[in-house]
A tleap script that builds the chain and sets N, CA, C and O, in Angstrom:
source leaprc.protein.ff14SB
mol = sequence {
  NMET SER HIE HIE GLU PRO GLY GLY GLU ALA
  SER THR GLY GLU LEU ILE SER ARG LEU THR
  ASP ASP LEU LYS THR LEU VAL ARG ASP GLU
  MET ARG LEU ALA GLN ILE GLU VAL SER SER
  LYS ALA LYS ARG ALA GLY VAL GLY ALA GLY
  ILE ILE GLY ALA GLY GLY LEU ILE ALA LEU
  TYR GLY LEU GLY ALA LEU ILE ALA ALA ILE
  ILE ALA ALA LEU SER LEU ALA MET ASP VAL
  TRP ILE ALA ALA LEU ILE VAL ALA VAL VAL
  LEU PHE VAL ILE ALA GLY VAL ALA ALA LEU
  MET GLY LYS ASN ARG VAL GLN GLU ALA GLY
  ALA PRO VAL PRO GLN ALA THR VAL GLU SER
  VAL LYS ALA ASP VAL ASP ALA VAL ARG HIE
  ALA ARG ASP CHIE
}
set mol.1.N position { 82.790 15.399 -18.144 }
set mol.1.CA position { 83.112 16.599 -17.408 }
set mol.1.C position { 82.220 17.827 -16.851 }
set mol.1.O position { 82.064 18.600 -17.796 }
set mol.2.N position { 81.510 18.364 -15.579 }
set mol.2.CA position { 80.802 18.969 -14.962 }
set mol.2.C position { 81.283 20.042 -15.168 }
set mol.2.O position { 82.386 20.023 -14.621 }
set mol.3.N position { 81.096 21.134 -15.708 }
set mol.3.CA position { 81.518 22.339 -15.506 }
set mol.3.C position { 80.280 23.522 -14.469 }
set mol.3.O position { 79.225 23.614 -15.097 }
set mol.4.N position { 80.257 24.055 -13.606 }
set mol.4.CA position { 79.592 24.244 -12.469 }
set mol.4.C position { 79.574 25.943 -12.784 }
set mol.4.O position { 80.739 26.326 -12.673 }
set mol.5.N position { 78.813 26.910 -13.080 }
set mol.5.CA position { 78.701 28.258 -12.933 }
set mol.5.C position { 78.944 28.284 -11.403 }
set mol.5.O position { 78.867 27.363 -10.589 }
set mol.6.N position { 79.364 30.034 -11.177 }
set mol.6.CA position { 79.157 30.356 -9.701 }
set mol.6.C position { 77.633 30.223 -9.244 }
set mol.6.O position { 76.547 30.288 -9.821 }
set mol.7.N position { 78.001 30.039 -8.124 }
set mol.7.CA position { 76.637 30.354 -7.575 }
set mol.7.C position { 75.794 29.021 -7.518 }
set mol.7.O position { 74.643 29.024 -7.082 }
set mol.8.N position { 76.608 27.534 -8.120 }
set mol.8.CA position { 76.202 26.134 -7.582 }
set mol.8.C position { 75.352 26.055 -8.763 }
set mol.8.O position { 74.848 24.933 -8.793 }
set mol.9.N position { 74.933 26.862 -9.874 }
set mol.9.CA position { 73.910 26.454 -10.946 }
set mol.9.C position { 74.588 25.724 -11.730 }
set mol.9.O position { 75.818 25.752 -11.700 }
set mol.10.N position { 73.859 24.892 -12.623 }
set mol.10.CA position { 74.402 23.613 -13.818 }
set mol.10.C position { 74.276 24.825 -14.904 }
set mol.10.O position { 73.274 25.483 -15.184 }
set mol.11.N position { 75.709 24.927 -15.472 }
set mol.11.CA position { 76.388 25.002 -16.901 }
set mol.11.C position { 74.674 25.195 -17.959 }
set mol.11.O position { 73.536 24.777 -17.741 }
set mol.12.N position { 75.117 25.802 -18.794 }
set mol.12.CA position { 74.006 25.132 -20.039 }
set mol.12.C position { 74.454 24.574 -20.810 }
set mol.12.O position { 73.855 24.681 -21.880 }
set mol.13.N position { 75.547 23.782 -20.824 }
set mol.13.CA position { 75.657 22.562 -21.482 }
set mol.13.C position { 75.219 21.073 -20.799 }
set mol.13.O position { 74.872 20.037 -21.366 }
set mol.14.N position { 75.374 21.381 -19.329 }
set mol.14.CA position { 74.797 20.590 -18.593 }
set mol.14.C position { 73.258 20.556 -18.677 }
set mol.14.O position { 72.706 19.466 -18.829 }
set mol.15.N position { 72.730 21.382 -18.611 }
set mol.15.CA position { 70.875 21.549 -18.495 }
set mol.15.C position { 70.729 20.866 -19.924 }
set mol.15.O position { 70.164 19.778 -19.819 }
set mol.16.N position { 71.145 21.258 -21.490 }
set mol.16.CA position { 71.080 20.695 -22.482 }
set mol.16.C position { 71.435 19.001 -22.263 }
set mol.16.O position { 70.674 18.104 -22.625 }
set mol.17.N position { 72.226 18.876 -21.862 }
set mol.17.CA position { 72.800 17.125 -21.647 }
set mol.17.C position { 71.423 16.669 -20.880 }
set mol.17.O position { 70.629 15.864 -21.365 }
set mol.18.N position { 71.268 17.296 -19.631 }
set mol.18.CA position { 70.072 16.453 -18.870 }
set mol.18.C position { 68.708 16.676 -19.498 }
set mol.18.O position { 67.824 15.832 -19.350 }
set mol.19.N position { 68.517 17.750 -20.173 }
set mol.19.CA position { 66.906 17.861 -21.258 }
set mol.19.C position { 67.469 16.512 -22.421 }
set mol.19.O position { 66.658 15.735 -22.924 }
set mol.20.N position { 68.572 16.463 -22.623 }
set mol.20.CA position { 68.469 15.245 -24.012 }
set mol.20.C position { 68.380 13.953 -23.000 }
set mol.20.O position { 68.774 12.976 -23.638 }
set mol.21.N position { 68.152 13.722 -22.171 }
set mol.21.CA position { 68.347 12.524 -21.159 }
set mol.21.C position { 67.196 12.408 -21.160 }
set mol.21.O position { 66.703 11.363 -21.584 }
set mol.22.N position { 66.523 13.284 -20.758 }
set mol.22.CA position { 65.309 13.335 -20.381 }
set mol.22.C position { 64.009 13.053 -21.887 }
set mol.22.O position { 62.956 12.427 -22.003 }
set mol.23.N position { 64.791 13.850 -22.727 }
set mol.23.CA position { 63.415 13.462 -23.621 }
set mol.23.C position { 63.724 11.793 -24.312 }
set mol.23.O position { 63.025 10.953 -24.879 }
set mol.24.N position { 65.147 11.892 -23.902 }
set mol.24.CA position { 65.149 10.270 -24.716 }
set mol.24.C position { 64.414 9.354 -23.424 }
set mol.24.O position { 63.621 8.495 -23.809 }
set mol.25.N position { 64.576 9.451 -22.246 }
set mol.25.CA position { 63.806 8.593 -21.224 }
set mol.25.C position { 62.219 8.585 -21.829 }
set mol.25.O position { 61.672 7.575 -22.271 }
set mol.26.N position { 61.481 10.183 -21.739 }
set mol.26.CA position { 60.329 10.124 -22.015 }
set mol.26.C position { 59.865 9.637 -23.664 }
set mol.26.O position { 58.697 9.362 -23.938 }
set mol.27.N position { 60.851 9.595 -24.553 }
set mol.27.CA position { 60.245 8.936 -26.069 }
set mol.27.C position { 60.095 7.408 -25.889 }
set mol.27.O position { 59.281 6.718 -26.503 }
set mol.28.N position { 61.073 6.918 -24.875 }
set mol.28.CA position { 60.957 5.464 -25.010 }
set mol.28.C position { 59.985 5.200 -24.090 }
set mol.28.O position { 59.476 4.082 -24.170 }
set mol.29.N position { 59.529 6.053 -23.100 }
set mol.29.CA position { 58.137 5.627 -21.977 }
set mol.29.C position { 57.253 5.497 -23.144 }
set mol.29.O position { 56.666 4.459 -23.451 }
set mol.30.N position { 57.205 6.398 -23.654 }
set mol.30.CA position { 55.613 6.838 -24.792 }
set mol.30.C position { 55.977 5.494 -25.794 }
set mol.30.O position { 55.084 4.853 -26.349 }
set mol.31.N position { 56.999 5.269 -25.893 }
set mol.31.CA position { 56.872 4.063 -27.000 }
set mol.31.C position { 56.279 2.679 -26.795 }
set mol.31.O position { 55.773 1.925 -27.628 }
set mol.32.N position { 56.473 2.513 -25.403 }
set mol.32.CA position { 56.401 1.455 -24.302 }
set mol.32.C position { 54.928 1.578 -24.204 }
set mol.32.O position { 54.286 0.528 -24.209 }
set mol.33.N position { 54.335 2.643 -24.119 }
set mol.33.CA position { 53.019 2.950 -23.598 }
set mol.33.C position { 51.949 2.661 -25.054 }
set mol.33.O position { 50.764 2.371 -25.217 }
set mol.34.N position { 53.006 2.902 -25.843 }
set mol.34.CA position { 52.015 2.657 -27.548 }
set mol.34.C position { 51.958 1.284 -27.534 }
set mol.34.O position { 50.828 0.796 -27.557 }
set mol.35.N position { 53.043 0.434 -27.497 }
set mol.35.CA position { 53.171 -0.456 -27.555 }
set mol.35.C position { 52.218 -1.928 -27.102 }
set mol.35.O position { 51.876 -2.958 -27.681 }
set mol.36.N position { 52.017 -1.265 -25.570 }
set mol.36.CA position { 51.173 -2.057 -24.600 }
set mol.36.C position { 49.995 -1.639 -24.823 }
set mol.36.O position { 49.252 -2.617 -24.896 }
set mol.37.N position { 49.162 -0.200 -25.043 }
set mol.37.CA position { 48.058 -0.020 -25.703 }
set mol.37.C position { 47.382 -0.399 -26.774 }
set mol.37.O position { 46.153 -0.417 -26.700 }
set mol.38.N position { 48.216 -0.883 -28.314 }
set mol.38.CA position { 48.094 -1.474 -29.199 }
set mol.38.C position { 47.461 -2.434 -29.175 }
set mol.38.O position { 46.313 -2.715 -29.518 }
set mol.39.N position { 48.741 -3.260 -28.492 }
set mol.39.CA position { 48.113 -4.909 -28.219 }
set mol.39.C position { 47.099 -5.254 -27.644 }
set mol.39.O position { 46.315 -6.123 -28.026 }
set mol.40.N position { 46.973 -4.091 -25.913 }
set mol.40.CA position { 45.434 -4.751 -25.906 }
set mol.40.C position { 44.501 -4.525 -26.812 }
set mol.40.O position { 43.569 -5.330 -26.786 }
set mol.41.N position { 44.449 -3.637 -27.654 }
set mol.41.CA position { 43.376 -3.730 -28.408 }
set mol.41.C position { 43.119 -4.213 -29.379 }
set mol.41.O position { 42.025 -4.149 -29.941 }
set mol.42.N position { 44.599 -5.087 -29.949 }
set mol.42.CA position { 44.330 -6.083 -30.994 }
set mol.42.C position { 43.760 -7.128 -29.898 }
set mol.42.O position { 42.560 -7.313 -30.098 }
set mol.43.N position { 44.095 -7.626 -29.159 }
set mol.43.CA position { 43.518 -8.750 -28.513 }
set mol.43.C position { 42.421 -9.169 -28.607 }
set mol.43.O position { 41.939 -10.213 -29.046 }
set mol.44.N position { 41.683 -7.469 -27.755 }
set mol.44.CA position { 40.297 -7.846 -28.351 }
set mol.44.C position { 39.355 -7.569 -29.505 }
set mol.44.O position { 38.139 -7.759 -29.552 }
set mol.45.N position { 39.963 -7.205 -30.194 }
set mol.45.CA position { 39.772 -6.979 -31.785 }
set mol.45.C position { 39.718 -8.439 -32.316 }
set mol.45.O position { 38.836 -8.775 -33.107 }
set mol.46.N position { 40.784 -9.409 -31.822 }
set mol.46.CA position { 41.047 -10.947 -32.343 }
set mol.46.C position { 39.817 -11.313 -31.470 }
set mol.46.O position { 38.942 -11.557 -32.301 }
set mol.47.N position { 39.540 -11.400 -30.817 }
set mol.47.CA position { 38.218 -11.882 -30.167 }
set mol.47.C position { 37.052 -11.732 -30.697 }
set mol.47.O position { 36.274 -12.629 -31.021 }
set mol.48.N position { 36.829 -9.932 -30.850 }
set mol.48.CA position { 35.832 -10.387 -31.618 }
set mol.48.C position { 35.438 -11.030 -32.930 }
set mol.48.O position { 34.437 -11.683 -33.223 }
set mol.49.N position { 36.645 -10.619 -33.743 }
set mol.49.CA position { 36.736 -12.045 -34.719 }
set mol.49.C position { 36.650 -13.312 -34.687 }
set mol.49.O position { 36.159 -14.124 -35.472 }
set mol.50.N position { 37.272 -13.431 -33.519 }
set mol.50.CA position { 36.624 -15.289 -33.415 }
set mol.50.C position { 35.493 -15.507 -33.302 }
set mol.50.O position { 34.995 -16.473 -33.881 }
set mol.51.N position { 34.488 -14.360 -32.233 }
set mol.51.CA position { 33.354 -14.533 -32.491 }
set mol.51.C position { 32.261 -14.643 -33.075 }
set mol.51.O position { 31.226 -15.235 -32.767 }
set mol.52.N position { 32.644 -13.834 -34.229 }
set mol.52.CA position { 32.430 -13.796 -36.086 }
set mol.52.C position { 32.581 -15.265 -36.463 }
set mol.52.O position { 31.685 -16.089 -36.647 }
set mol.53.N position { 33.754 -15.404 -36.531 }
set mol.53.CA position { 33.596 -16.983 -37.203 }
set mol.53.C position { 33.205 -18.163 -36.542 }
set mol.53.O position { 32.914 -19.241 -37.060 }
set mol.54.N position { 33.229 -17.797 -35.098 }
set mol.54.CA position { 32.009 -19.116 -34.450 }
set mol.54.C position { 30.710 -18.674 -34.844 }
set mol.54.O position { 30.442 -19.394 -35.806 }
set mol.55.N position { 29.967 -18.074 -34.693 }
set mol.55.CA position { 28.560 -17.856 -35.235 }
set mol.55.C position { 28.914 -18.194 -36.876 }
set mol.55.O position { 28.075 -18.949 -37.365 }
set mol.56.N position { 29.553 -17.948 -37.431 }
set mol.56.CA position { 29.710 -18.749 -39.079 }
set mol.56.C position { 29.624 -20.004 -39.146 }
set mol.56.O position { 28.830 -20.601 -39.874 }
set mol.57.N position { 30.620 -20.638 -38.220 }
set mol.57.CA position { 30.538 -22.019 -38.323 }
set mol.57.C position { 29.314 -22.780 -37.546 }
set mol.57.O position { 28.845 -23.845 -37.948 }
set mol.58.N position { 28.951 -22.223 -36.608 }
set mol.58.CA position { 27.489 -22.553 -35.944 }
set mol.58.C position { 26.109 -22.612 -36.724 }
set mol.58.O position { 25.165 -23.396 -36.622 }
set mol.59.N position { 26.343 -21.398 -37.623 }
set mol.59.CA position { 25.440 -21.557 -38.943 }
set mol.59.C position { 25.357 -22.698 -39.983 }
set mol.59.O position { 24.522 -23.394 -40.561 }
set mol.60.N position { 26.881 -22.471 -39.887 }
set mol.60.CA position { 27.085 -23.934 -41.242 }
set mol.60.C position { 26.807 -25.010 -40.970 }
set mol.60.O position { 26.220 -25.726 -41.780 }
set mol.61.N position { 27.328 -25.643 -39.125 }
set mol.61.CA position { 26.534 -26.963 -38.751 }
set mol.61.C position { 25.062 -26.590 -38.337 }
set mol.61.O position { 24.333 -27.579 -38.411 }
set mol.62.N position { 24.588 -25.755 -38.034 }
set mol.62.CA position { 23.186 -26.124 -37.579 }
set mol.62.C position { 22.389 -25.909 -39.002 }
set mol.62.O position { 21.180 -26.112 -38.891 }
set mol.63.N position { 22.820 -25.548 -40.278 }
set mol.63.CA position { 22.399 -25.580 -41.777 }
set mol.63.C position { 22.482 -27.480 -41.888 }
set mol.63.O position { 21.506 -28.187 -42.140 }
set mol.64.N position { 23.687 -27.910 -41.666 }
set mol.64.CA position { 23.366 -29.280 -42.140 }
set mol.64.C position { 22.803 -30.099 -41.529 }
set mol.64.O position { 22.720 -31.219 -42.032 }
set mol.65.N position { 22.311 -29.888 -40.441 }
set mol.65.CA position { 21.821 -30.397 -39.290 }
set mol.65.C position { 20.282 -30.839 -38.860 }
set mol.65.O position { 19.459 -31.707 -38.570 }
set mol.66.N position { 20.638 -29.475 -39.077 }
set mol.66.CA position { 18.801 -29.287 -39.415 }
set mol.66.C position { 18.000 -28.833 -40.372 }
set mol.66.O position { 16.803 -28.616 -40.181 }
set mol.67.N position { 18.521 -28.676 -41.339 }
set mol.67.CA position { 18.302 -29.028 -42.730 }
set mol.67.C position { 17.077 -30.106 -42.994 }
set mol.67.O position { 16.006 -29.947 -43.580 }
set mol.68.N position { 17.617 -31.213 -42.368 }
set mol.68.CA position { 17.213 -32.967 -42.513 }
set mol.68.C position { 16.435 -33.031 -41.355 }
set mol.68.O position { 15.327 -33.555 -41.472 }
set mol.69.N position { 16.773 -32.615 -40.278 }
set mol.69.CA position { 15.597 -33.059 -39.332 }
set mol.69.C position { 14.148 -32.486 -39.358 }
set mol.69.O position { 13.053 -33.046 -39.297 }
set mol.70.N position { 14.564 -31.007 -39.484 }
set mol.70.CA position { 12.943 -30.024 -39.878 }
set mol.70.C position { 12.332 -30.332 -41.144 }
set mol.70.O position { 11.210 -30.820 -41.277 }
set mol.71.N position { 13.381 -29.925 -42.358 }
set mol.71.CA position { 12.679 -30.054 -43.502 }
set mol.71.C position { 11.845 -31.343 -43.591 }
set mol.71.O position { 10.813 -31.317 -44.262 }
set mol.72.N position { 12.271 -32.616 -42.877 }
set mol.72.CA position { 11.525 -33.654 -43.105 }
set mol.72.C position { 10.246 -33.755 -42.291 }
set mol.72.O position { 9.199 -34.270 -42.683 }
set mol.73.N position { 10.502 -33.109 -40.923 }
set mol.73.CA position { 9.198 -32.996 -40.164 }
set mol.73.C position { 8.056 -31.877 -40.823 }
set mol.73.O position { 6.882 -32.193 -41.014 }
set mol.74.N position { 8.570 -30.633 -41.105 }
set mol.74.CA position { 8.047 -29.696 -42.034 }
set mol.74.C position { 7.260 -30.382 -43.208 }
set mol.74.O position { 6.035 -30.262 -43.189 }
set mol.75.N position { 7.927 -31.185 -44.364 }
set mol.75.CA position { 7.274 -32.024 -44.983 }
set mol.75.C position { 6.018 -32.494 -44.960 }
set mol.75.O position { 5.063 -32.398 -45.730 }
set mol.76.N position { 6.258 -33.179 -43.613 }
set mol.76.CA position { 4.936 -33.919 -43.274 }
set mol.76.C position { 3.126 -32.942 -43.494 }
set mol.76.O position { 1.970 -33.351 -43.609 }
set mol.77.N position { 3.748 -31.580 -43.460 }
set mol.77.CA position { 2.477 -30.747 -43.225 }
set mol.77.C position { 2.107 -29.835 -44.254 }
set mol.77.O position { 1.073 -29.175 -44.359 }
set mol.78.N position { 3.572 -29.924 -45.348 }
set mol.78.CA position { 3.693 -28.751 -46.318 }
set mol.78.C position { 4.638 -29.496 -47.674 }
set mol.78.O position { 5.206 -30.582 -47.561 }
set mol.79.N position { 4.647 -28.700 -48.859 }
set mol.79.CA position { 5.980 -29.278 -49.653 }
set mol.79.C position { 7.062 -29.342 -49.457 }
set mol.79.O position { 7.518 -28.319 -48.946 }
set mol.80.N position { 7.678 -30.036 -49.615 }
set mol.80.CA position { 9.740 -30.434 -49.228 }
set mol.80.C position { 9.918 -28.695 -49.527 }
set mol.80.O position { 10.481 -28.098 -48.610 }
set mol.81.N position { 9.546 -27.970 -50.555 }
set mol.81.CA position { 10.624 -26.852 -51.018 }
set mol.81.C position { 10.300 -25.866 -50.135 }
set mol.81.O position { 11.281 -25.249 -49.721 }
set mol.82.N position { 9.212 -25.506 -49.700 }
set mol.82.CA position { 8.829 -24.779 -48.574 }
set mol.82.C position { 9.050 -24.427 -47.326 }
set mol.82.O position { 9.152 -23.323 -46.791 }
set mol.83.N position { 9.155 -26.273 -46.646 }
set mol.83.CA position { 9.316 -26.594 -45.633 }
set mol.83.C position { 11.388 -26.280 -45.763 }
set mol.83.O position { 11.913 -25.794 -44.761 }
set mol.84.N position { 12.234 -26.579 -46.906 }
set mol.84.CA position { 13.680 -26.123 -46.831 }
set mol.84.C position { 13.783 -24.639 -46.617 }
set mol.84.O position { 14.407 -24.053 -45.732 }
set mol.85.N position { 12.858 -24.004 -47.857 }
set mol.85.CA position { 13.116 -22.302 -47.696 }
set mol.85.C position { 12.840 -22.141 -46.115 }
set mol.85.O position { 13.792 -21.809 -45.409 }
set mol.86.N position { 11.475 -22.380 -45.483 }
set mol.86.CA position { 11.572 -21.607 -44.059 }
set mol.86.C position { 13.090 -21.992 -43.418 }
set mol.86.O position { 14.057 -21.248 -43.254 }
set mol.87.N position { 12.954 -23.275 -43.150 }
set mol.87.CA position { 14.516 -23.712 -42.236 }
set mol.87.C position { 15.569 -22.467 -42.877 }
set mol.87.O position { 16.073 -21.674 -42.081 }
set mol.88.N position { 15.820 -22.372 -44.155 }
set mol.88.CA position { 17.066 -21.643 -44.533 }
set mol.88.C position { 16.820 -20.463 -43.742 }
set mol.88.O position { 17.584 -20.298 -42.791 }
set mol.89.N position { 15.690 -19.394 -43.983 }
set mol.89.CA position { 15.454 -18.450 -43.797 }
set mol.89.C position { 16.023 -18.434 -41.916 }
set mol.89.O position { 16.995 -17.805 -41.497 }
set mol.90.N position { 15.371 -19.043 -41.330 }
set mol.90.CA position { 15.537 -18.926 -39.934 }
set mol.90.C position { 16.909 -19.218 -39.704 }
set mol.90.O position { 17.324 -18.672 -38.681 }
set mol.91.N position { 17.730 -19.880 -40.300 }
set mol.91.CA position { 19.199 -20.518 -39.868 }
set mol.91.C position { 20.015 -19.100 -40.397 }
set mol.91.O position { 21.120 -18.903 -39.891 }
set mol.92.N position { 19.497 -18.096 -41.412 }
set mol.92.CA position { 20.431 -17.234 -41.963 }
set mol.92.C position { 20.121 -16.120 -40.713 }
set mol.92.O position { 21.071 -15.524 -40.206 }
set mol.93.N position { 18.820 -15.895 -40.283 }
set mol.93.CA position { 18.783 -14.845 -39.205 }
set mol.93.C position { 19.334 -15.427 -37.953 }
set mol.93.O position { 19.934 -14.562 -37.315 }
set mol.94.N position { 19.340 -16.850 -37.255 }
set mol.94.CA position { 20.048 -16.657 -36.359 }
set mol.94.C position { 21.873 -16.382 -36.551 }
set mol.94.O position { 22.575 -15.856 -35.687 }
set mol.95.N position { 22.307 -16.833 -37.748 }
set mol.95.CA position { 23.596 -16.537 -38.268 }
set mol.95.C position { 24.132 -15.003 -38.375 }
set mol.95.O position { 25.250 -14.673 -37.979 }
set mol.96.N position { 23.044 -13.968 -39.053 }
set mol.96.CA position { 23.000 -12.640 -39.159 }
set mol.96.C position { 23.272 -11.844 -37.856 }
set mol.96.O position { 23.917 -10.817 -37.647 }
set mol.97.N position { 22.472 -12.768 -36.958 }
set mol.97.CA position { 22.848 -11.771 -35.108 }
set mol.97.C position { 24.078 -12.495 -34.987 }
set mol.97.O position { 24.982 -11.691 -34.759 }
set mol.98.N position { 24.380 -13.355 -35.029 }
set mol.98.CA position { 25.805 -13.934 -34.367 }
set mol.98.C position { 26.834 -12.927 -35.010 }
set mol.98.O position { 27.743 -12.553 -34.269 }
set mol.99.N position { 26.811 -12.597 -35.889 }
set mol.99.CA position { 27.887 -11.698 -36.992 }
set mol.99.C position { 27.622 -10.194 -36.257 }
set mol.99.O position { 28.604 -9.491 -36.023 }
set mol.100.N position { 26.466 -9.795 -35.952 }
set mol.100.CA position { 26.093 -8.664 -35.824 }
set mol.100.C position { 26.576 -8.451 -33.820 }
set mol.100.O position { 26.830 -7.357 -33.318 }
set mol.101.N position { 26.579 -9.465 -33.235 }
set mol.101.CA position { 27.359 -9.511 -31.651 }
set mol.101.C position { 28.550 -9.603 -31.931 }
set mol.101.O position { 29.277 -9.072 -31.091 }
set mol.102.N position { 29.244 -10.232 -33.087 }
set mol.102.CA position { 31.049 -10.237 -33.113 }
set mol.102.C position { 30.824 -9.008 -33.812 }
set mol.102.O position { 30.517 -8.371 -32.805 }
set mol.103.N position { 30.725 -8.113 -34.796 }
set mol.103.CA position { 30.861 -7.388 -34.969 }
set mol.103.C position { 30.875 -6.193 -33.888 }
set mol.103.O position { 31.670 -5.273 -34.081 }
set mol.104.N position { 30.227 -6.169 -33.022 }
set mol.104.CA position { 29.691 -4.882 -31.971 }
set mol.104.C position { 31.075 -5.170 -30.920 }
set mol.104.O position { 31.570 -4.343 -30.154 }
set mol.105.N position { 31.492 -6.499 -31.124 }
set mol.105.CA position { 32.704 -6.895 -30.134 }
set mol.105.C position { 34.042 -6.139 -30.896 }
set mol.105.O position { 34.891 -5.584 -30.197 }
set mol.106.N position { 34.133 -6.161 -32.107 }
set mol.106.CA position { 35.555 -5.450 -32.707 }
set mol.106.C position { 35.374 -4.365 -32.597 }
set mol.106.O position { 36.332 -3.625 -32.373 }
set mol.107.N position { 33.992 -3.824 -32.719 }
set mol.107.CA position { 33.677 -2.443 -32.774 }
set mol.107.C position { 34.072 -1.740 -31.158 }
set mol.107.O position { 34.730 -0.713 -30.989 }
set mol.108.N position { 33.591 -2.432 -30.294 }
set mol.108.CA position { 34.139 -2.171 -28.974 }
set mol.108.C position { 35.812 -1.753 -28.963 }
set mol.108.O position { 36.298 -0.623 -28.900 }
set mol.109.N position { 36.431 -2.935 -29.039 }
set mol.109.CA position { 37.958 -2.506 -29.087 }
set mol.109.C position { 38.509 -1.261 -29.638 }
set mol.109.O position { 39.579 -0.749 -29.309 }
set mol.110.N position { 37.549 -0.762 -30.635 }
set mol.110.CA position { 38.430 0.861 -31.254 }
set mol.110.C position { 39.575 0.665 -32.240 }
set mol.110.O position { 40.222 -0.320 -32.594 }
set mol.111.N position { 39.586 1.508 -32.446 }
set mol.111.CA position { 40.584 1.459 -33.757 }
set mol.111.C position { 42.236 1.390 -32.871 }
set mol.111.O position { 42.523 2.091 -31.900 }
set mol.112.N position { 43.092 0.415 -33.489 }
set mol.112.CA position { 44.237 0.363 -33.036 }
set mol.112.C position { 45.345 1.718 -32.574 }
set mol.112.O position { 46.572 1.648 -32.496 }
set mol.113.N position { 44.539 2.828 -32.332 }
set mol.113.CA position { 45.413 3.993 -32.408 }
set mol.113.C position { 45.805 3.906 -30.726 }
set mol.113.O position { 44.925 3.570 -29.934 }
set mol.114.N position { 46.981 4.185 -30.321 }
set mol.114.CA position { 47.527 4.218 -28.856 }
set mol.114.C position { 46.690 5.590 -28.352 }
set mol.114.O position { 47.292 6.660 -28.443 }
set mol.115.N position { 45.437 5.586 -27.868 }
set mol.115.CA position { 44.942 6.775 -27.801 }
set mol.115.C position { 45.489 7.759 -26.416 }
set mol.115.O position { 45.586 8.957 -26.149 }
set mol.116.N position { 45.783 6.366 -25.718 }
set mol.116.CA position { 46.416 7.124 -24.433 }
set mol.116.C position { 47.420 7.800 -24.489 }
set mol.116.O position { 47.594 8.826 -23.831 }
set mol.117.N position { 48.369 7.220 -25.440 }
set mol.117.CA position { 50.031 7.480 -25.814 }
set mol.117.C position { 49.884 8.818 -26.758 }
set mol.117.O position { 50.768 9.623 -27.051 }
set mol.118.N position { 48.726 8.814 -27.082 }
set mol.118.CA position { 48.554 10.194 -28.026 }
set mol.118.C position { 48.548 11.105 -27.014 }
set mol.118.O position { 49.570 11.785 -26.923 }
set mol.119.N position { 47.216 11.410 -25.816 }
set mol.119.CA position { 47.340 12.263 -24.936 }
set mol.119.C position { 48.007 12.463 -24.438 }
set mol.119.O position { 48.239 13.619 -24.084 }
set mol.120.N position { 48.887 11.210 -24.034 }
set mol.120.CA position { 50.157 11.680 -23.176 }
set mol.120.C position { 51.296 13.073 -23.817 }
set mol.120.O position { 51.867 14.101 -23.452 }
set mol.121.N position { 51.108 12.293 -24.856 }
set mol.121.CA position { 52.444 12.970 -25.647 }
set mol.121.C position { 51.975 14.578 -25.976 }
set mol.121.O position { 52.689 15.566 -25.798 }
set mol.122.N position { 50.511 14.570 -26.529 }
set mol.122.CA position { 50.552 16.155 -26.169 }
set mol.122.C position { 50.622 16.913 -25.034 }
set mol.122.O position { 51.156 18.021 -25.071 }
set mol.123.N position { 50.101 16.416 -23.920 }
set mol.123.CA position { 50.459 16.694 -22.591 }
set mol.123.C position { 52.220 16.777 -22.021 }
set mol.123.O position { 52.616 17.368 -21.017 }
set mol.124.N position { 52.944 16.095 -22.883 }
set mol.124.CA position { 54.526 16.343 -22.902 }
set mol.124.C position { 54.746 17.895 -23.729 }
set mol.124.O position { 55.309 18.902 -23.300 }
set mol.125.N position { 54.127 17.682 -24.965 }
set mol.125.CA position { 54.756 18.837 -25.710 }
set mol.125.C position { 53.935 20.174 -24.963 }
set mol.125.O position { 54.383 21.316 -24.857 }
set mol.126.N position { 52.766 19.732 -24.545 }
set mol.126.CA position { 52.441 21.316 -24.080 }
set mol.126.C position { 53.580 21.556 -22.889 }
set mol.126.O position { 54.410 22.464 -22.941 }
set mol.127.N position { 53.483 20.634 -21.859 }
set mol.127.CA position { 54.448 21.031 -20.705 }
set mol.127.C position { 55.626 21.900 -21.577 }
set mol.127.O position { 55.616 23.129 -21.644 }
set mol.128.N position { 56.268 21.350 -21.992 }
set mol.128.CA position { 57.366 21.666 -22.974 }
set mol.128.C position { 57.680 23.197 -23.182 }
set mol.128.O position { 58.632 23.926 -22.901 }
set mol.129.N position { 56.044 23.417 -24.008 }
set mol.129.CA position { 56.155 24.822 -24.504 }
set mol.129.C position { 55.891 25.776 -23.420 }
set mol.129.O position { 56.283 26.941 -23.345 }
set mol.130.N position { 55.241 25.180 -22.676 }
set mol.130.CA position { 54.907 25.974 -21.132 }
set mol.130.C position { 56.210 26.425 -20.504 }
set mol.130.O position { 56.440 27.595 -20.200 }
set mol.131.N position { 57.215 25.209 -20.297 }
set mol.131.CA position { 58.184 25.635 -19.579 }
set mol.131.C position { 59.227 26.731 -20.455 }
set mol.131.O position { 59.722 27.737 -19.946 }
set mol.132.N position { 59.422 26.319 -21.793 }
set mol.132.CA position { 60.073 27.688 -22.564 }
set mol.132.C position { 59.550 28.884 -22.544 }
set mol.132.O position { 60.238 29.903 -22.490 }
set mol.133.N position { 58.077 28.871 -22.591 }
set mol.133.CA position { 57.546 30.282 -22.533 }
set mol.133.C position { 57.828 30.782 -21.001 }
set mol.133.O position { 58.001 31.995 -20.890 }
set mol.134.N position { 57.885 30.125 -19.995 }
set mol.134.CA position { 58.170 31.026 -18.412 }
set mol.134.C position { 59.770 30.697 -18.497 }
set mol.134.O position { 60.530 31.094 -17.614 }
savepdb mol mol.pdb
quit
């Protein structure tokens, strides 16, 4: 039941009811925004983690395949142990570069904090304070 005060203005009870409904809608919308933002950041972080894993796997395969061939070739000009050491250092440098690339991707994704939602909630709180003060 709605009770209107004289002059066609809404009663205090109606205004409180509307405010409650609006706040429920606002909270639901903010929660949806947070879910979307966190999901997006998690996907980007997952891609970065996948690149790190791919770099490690490639380094492992490269280590197995190249050690035999390159060490055999280098051992024609130097001791076998020196050839093996040179090959290992080169492969680890390549693996380090791939790991750094993946790490950068993970960092670009940022923390899984829904930053846009936080800013939106702050703006909502400021708007409510402003409306309350006037």
